[in-house]
N, C-alpha and C positions, 0 to 999 in steps of 0.2 A: 422479488424477494419479501422474504417477512424480516417481521425483528420478534424478538420477545427478552421481558425481562428475567431476571430468576435472584435470588438468592446468590453473592460476590462465592459464601464455601461452594458452593454449590461449583463453579467456574474452579477456585483457586485447588478444588481435591476433585476436581472435574467426577461431581455428579452430574454425570444430565445421562439421557438415555442416551441407548451405545447405537443412537443413528448418524449416518452423515452428518457435519450439521452443512450443508458443500446442499450433498447427492439426495440428503432425503431414502440413505441403505442406512440396513446393518452396517453396523464396523466397529471395526473393538480399537481402533491404529485412535492413537488421540495426536494431536498439533500444538503447541506452546503457545499464545498467543499472546501477546501483550494488550491493554489496556491502552483504546487511543491518544486517550485525557492524559494520558502519563508520560509523550514522550516533546518534542517538541513543538510539534507542529508545521512544521518549513513550509508550505504550502508554494507559496512564490519568491520565496527564502534563494533559494535556486537562485534566480538572479544576481544575488551577491555576491558570484561569484567574479559578478563580471567591473566590480566594486575595484578588480586588487588584492595588495596584500589586509588592505580598510578592506571589504570585503567578506576575505576572510576568515579574516577573527573575527570580524561579532559572526561566521557564521559560527566556530569552532567553537563563540560560547551555546551559541545556540544550540550549540550537538550536546553543549556538557550540561547545560543549565535547567536538563530536566528533570519536570515537579516527575515524585511517585504516581502510579497508578497500580492498578493490579497485572497480577500475569494467570491468565488462564490453560489448566485444560483441554479440549475440545474434542466433540468427536470429529476423526477427519481421517473422509476413502485417501485413498493409493492414489488413485485417480484425482481426487478432486486439491494432493495436492499434486501433485504432478503437471497437475492444468495450475495450478497459481504458481509452481516452478517455473517454465518453461516462460508464462505471461512476463513473470519479470524479467527472464537471464531476454525476451527480448524486447524489454525497456527498453535493457542497458545498454542492449547493441545498435539500438538505433540513438539513443542518447550520444552514444562516444563518432555512430553515425554522423552527426548532424555539427559535431565540436569539429571532426574531424574535415568537415565537408569547411565549415562554415570559415573554417584554420585558409585551406587553400585557398577559398576563395581572394582574402583578406590576402593574403602571398598575391594572388592574381594581380590587385586592382597595387597594389607597389611595388610591380613589376616593369609599368607603364609603357608597354609596347599595343599594336593590335589584337596577339594575337593573345594578349594574355587579356586584356579586357575582355573580350571575348570568352574567351574558357573563365571568369573572373564573374561576369550576370549566368552563366549553364551554367557552376558550382552554387553563387547563387541562389539559384530557383530550385538544385536540389538541395539546398540549407535548407527552407524552406517550405516542401515538400519532406524530406529529411522531422523535422519540428511537426508539423500534422499526423503525420503519425509516433512520434512520437505522444504528442495529443494521442494520441483514439490508442496507443499503448496500452496507455496508465488509467485510460477510463478501465478496458483489460487485465490490468490486478485487480484495481478495484472491481470492481464483477467475483475475480477471483476468492475474494481475502473476506474476510470477518473483520466486524469491528465492537469490539465493543468501550462498552462506553461506561463511566461506575458516576455515575448522583453522587449528589451531596450532601446524604447519608451516612455513604462512603459500604452503604448493608444491596442496595441494590445495582446488578449488574443489565445494561441493553445490549444485546448484542444483537450486531447488523446484519444484512444481507444472508437469511438465515433461511434454507427449504424448510417454502412449507409444512410442508411430512411432520421435520425435524418440528415446528411450531407449534403446529396438534400435540406433537408427543408432552412436546412443554407442558403447556396450557393443560393437560388432562393427570399434569401430577398438582399436590396442591404446594401455592406457593410460600407458605410459609418458611421460613427458618427451617434444616428441619433438624434441626441438634433441640428447638424452643418444645 
């Protein structure tokens, strides 16, 4: 995948080549995408959930204290959109599965019987497998997404994860702002 830098107005107003940003095929469909640097950027902050109510409040604060960014309308084909949605849903399924199996493993440890200990060990191994699957699915989601990064001057947006044909179509256009 490639990256391109375009004028912020072209992204906001959807004045980009009519090629799918992920597939490089002609499309008239658009997807609204928010600047990745405009959000809180949780990363591993989801681990705050493990701290209980204090971590929950910190996580809530981080989600509400997001910075301003840019929201753009990007050419996105129906196929690319469906692939993104499926990847996001599967990521959610695996996260829920890891949490449920992990909780069941803890319940098995709390019962203190030989059968429950064996079940807890098996569920612990399943939890590790589910966490690995979450990591792999997160990678799939990141590949299906497009990331916008607004530069410090707030005039240019770098779009990461674009198809090389889309990058070539953007390179063929003038780089100066279209209203200057």
